N, C-alpha and C positions, 0 to 999 in steps of 0.2 A: 541760160547756162551758168553754172557756178564756177567761180575762180578760186583755186586753193593756193594758199601761201604758207611758207614755212620760214618766217624770220629767224635768223640764227646768229648767235654771237659765239666767237671763240674767246673764252673768258680770260685767257692769259695772252698778253702781248708776246709775240714770237721774236726773239733776238735775231737781228739780221745776220749776225755772224753764224748762227746755227742753221741757216738755210742755204742751199745751193742757189745760184742765180736762177736756175730753171724752176726750182720749187717756189721761189718767191714770185716769179713771173706767173706761173700756173695758178697759184693760190690767189694772186691779186686779180685774176680773171674769173675764178670760180666764186670768189667773194669780193666785196668792196674792201679796200685796204687803206688804212690811215697810219701815217708815221706816228710813232710814239717814242721819241728819243732815238735810241739805238735799236728800236724794235718796231714791229708792225702789228697793228690791231686789225684783225679780220672780222668782218661782219657782213650781213646781207639782210635787207628789209623784205625781200621777196622769197629768198631761198637759194641755196647753193645751185649754181648752174651746171648742167651736164655737158653743155656744148660751148666751147670757147673759140673765138675767131681772132686771128692776129696776123701780123706780117710774118711771113716765113723766114725772112732775114733776121728779124728780132728773135724768133724762136730758135733758129740755128745758132745765133750768137750766144744765147743763154745755155743752149744744149752743149756747145763746145766749151763754155766756161765752167760747166759742171762735170766735165769728163773726169773719170777716175774715182768718182764718189758714187758708191752703190746706192741707188734709191729707186723707189717705185716710179717716180716721175720720169727719171732717165730711161728706165726699161720700157715704160709705156709709150713715151714720146718717140723713142728710137724706131719703133716699128712703124709709126706714122710718117716720120720724116723720111724714112728709107724709100717709101713708095710715092712720095711727092714728086711731081714733075719739076724739072729744072726751069720750066717756063712759069711756074706758079709764083705769084707775089704774095698771095694770101693763103692761109690754111685754116681749116676748121677741125678742131679735135673733139671727138665725142668721148667724154669721160664716163659714160654709163657702163663701160666694161671694167672699171676699177672704182675706187672711192677716195675722196679727199682725206678720209680718216687714215688711210694707209700712208699718205704723204706726211701727215702730222706725226704718225708713229715713227717714221724714219727720222724725223727731226728730233723727237724725244730721245731716240736711241743714241744719237750722236751728241746731244747737248750735255754740257757740264752743269747747267743751271736748271733745266726743266726736268722735273721728275714725272710730270704728266701734263696733259692738255685736256681741258674740259670744254665741251660744246653744249649749249642749251638752245633748243628750238621750240618755237610755239607753232601750233597748227591752226590756221585761221581760214575762213571761207567768206566769200562775198555774199553768201546767203546763209541764213540761220539754220543750217542743217544739223541734225543731231550728231552726225558722224563727221562734221567738218571742223571740229575744234579739239584741241588737246595740246600735247607737247611731248618733248623727249629730252633726256639728258644723256650725254655720252662721255665716258671716261676713257682716255687714250693713254696707255702706258707703253713702255718699251716691250712688254711681254703680252699685252692683251688690249683688246678694244671691247668694252662692255657698255651696254645702254639699256635704258628702261623708259618706256613710254607711259603716258597717263593710262592708256588701256591696260598695259601690264600691271600698273599699280591697282587699278580697279579689279582686275582678275585676282591679284593677291588678296585684296580685301574680301572678295567673295569666297575665295578658298578658305581664308581664316574663319569667316562666318559659318561656312558649312562644315568646319572641323577638319578640312583637308590639310591645313598647315599644322604641323606638330608643335605642341607646346611642351618643352622639356623642363619647365619649372625654373628656368634660369632667367634672372632679370638683371639688366645692366644698371649698376648703381653710379658708376663714374666713368667718364671718358675724358681724355685730354685732346682738345681740338687744336690743330695748328693755326687755324684762323683766329681762335680766341687768344692763343699765345702771341700772335702778331698784334692784336689789339692791345695786349698788355705791354708789349715792347713800345708801341706808340705812346703809351702813358708814361712809361719809365724814362723815355727820351727827355721828358721835360724836367727830370730830377738830376741835376749835375752831380749829386752825391753818389748816385748809383752808376752812372756811365757818362762818358764824354762822346760816345758814338752817336751818330744820327740813326734813326730807325731804318733808313734806307740802306745802311751799311750791313744790316743783318739780312742775309738772303734766306730763301726757302730751304736750302740745304742745311743751313745752320739750325733753323727751327726744327726741321725733321730729325736731325741728329740729336738735338737737345731733348726732344720729346721721348725718343727711344731710350736715352740715358736716364731720364727721370723715371720712366716706367720701370726700367730694369732695377734701379736702386731703391724704389719706393716700397715700404712695408706698410700695408694698410690692414694688417691682421686685426689690430685693435678696433679700427673703424668698422671692419667687416663683422666682428663679434657684436659691436654695438648695434649695427644695422639689423643683424639677425635677431637680436633680443627685442629691439623696437618693433620689428615686423611680427614677432611672436606675440607680443602684447597686443598689437593692433588686431591680429587674427582672433585672439581670445575675445576682445571687445566686440568684434563683428559677430562672432558666434553667440555671445551673450545677448546682443541685440536681436539676433535672428530667433533665438530660442526663448526670449522673454515672453511670458504669458500676456496675451492681449487683454487689457482691462476694459 
C-alpha cells in the first residue's frame, strides 16, 4: 500500500493580532505552528489535516473569545459545538466540509498588513508511482483563491505545444517585482547616505504602493522604441541566415 503526503508551508507568518483566538487554535491543529515574534508560522510535513480533536472546554473558550467577529471558522464551529453533549470533554471536528484556505482569506480581509497569503505544497509518495509526485501553489487574497498544480502546468505546456494556447505576438520586456525591490532595500539599508531606516521598517504595503507609483510615472517610450528597433534588426538577421544559400 502506498502512502501519500503533501508537505505544505504557508509562506507568510501570520500576525497574531490578525487572527481570532478560534482561527489561531484551529489553524494550529490543521497545521504545525511555530511562534515567529508577534506572528505564527504554519507548516506541516505530512499535509493539512481534515480532522482535529481537542478539549471541548478549550474550543468553547476560543469560540467565546472570538464572538462578534465574522469568520468561516466561527460559522463552521458553531454548528458543531451546538450539537455537542454537555457531558462531552473532548470533541473531534471534521473540516472536510470547508477548507483552511477560507480561514486564511478571512484573515487577509481583516488584516492591515497582509495583502495575500501563499501556500506551497509538494505531493510525495512512499512508492515511486508516476502519479504520486507533484506540487501545487495557492494564492489567497481578500477577493479570490487561485491555485495551480504541476499537472495544470503540464497541461498548459501541452496546450501550447498543440497550438491551443493563443499567441498574440506580445512579449513582456520588463516587470517590476516586489521581492526584487525588497532585496534592493536590504542593500540600501547598509548605505547611511541614502537612509537611516532599517530594512524591517519598510513593510510590504510600502513596497506595493511604491511599485504602483513607479509604474504610473515611468515613461519607457524611448526604451520601447529601442527594443522594437533591435528586435527588427534581429529578425532581419534571422531571415538572412534562413534564406542564405547553402554552399
